[in-house]
N, C-alpha and C positions, 0 to 999 in steps of 0.2 A: 553376350548379353544374357542368354538363358542360364549360363553357369553362375553369373552374379546373382540373378534372381533366385536360383536354386539354393545358393549358399545363404542368402538372406532369409530364406524360409527354413532351411534345415538347421541352421545354427541356433536360433531361439528354441526350436523343438528339442534339440539335443541338450541345451542348457536346462530346459524345463524338466527333463527326465532326471537330471542330476541335481536338481534343486531340493535339497533336504538339509535339515540341521536339527541338532538336539537342543540348542539353546535359542532364546529369542534373538540374540545377536547374530547367530549363524543364519537363521531364517531371514532376518532383515538384510544381511549381506548378500545372500544368494538371490533373494527377491529383488534387491536393487540391481544386481547384475543382469538378471533376466529382464527386468523392466527397462534398463538402459538399452539392452540389445533389441528389445521389441520396439522401443521408441526410435532407435536409430534405423531399424528396418522400415518402419512406417514413414519416417521422414525421407529416407532414400527413395522409396517407391513413389512417394507423393511429390518429390522434387523440392522439398522444403530445405532450408538450412538445417544442418544435422545436429547442432548443439542443443537447441531448445527441446526438440522431441526426446533426445536422449536424457536430458536432465529431468524432464517431467516424468518420463518412464521410470527412471531410477528412483525418484521420490515416491511415486505411487507404488512401485514394486517393493521398496523397502518398507513402506508403511503397511502394506498387505502382509508381507513376510513377518513383520514384527507382531502383528495382532493375531496371527494364526497360532494354533496350538500343536504340540507334538503328539500325534495320535499313534502310539505304538501298541 
């Protein structure tokens, strides 16, 4: 059980570190992936059905990724 919880915590953190993009579409895609993973993790830890939190997380993450700017 501890390994599953550790994986659920470490995976979104690893994805967050790799989430970057040069275009709005790339940032929306990576943001959506991170949001889906975070929503899935929250749903799994809370004992909810997994589809709805993953979809909401993906939509929110994609929206946030799309509105951010590339600061290089």
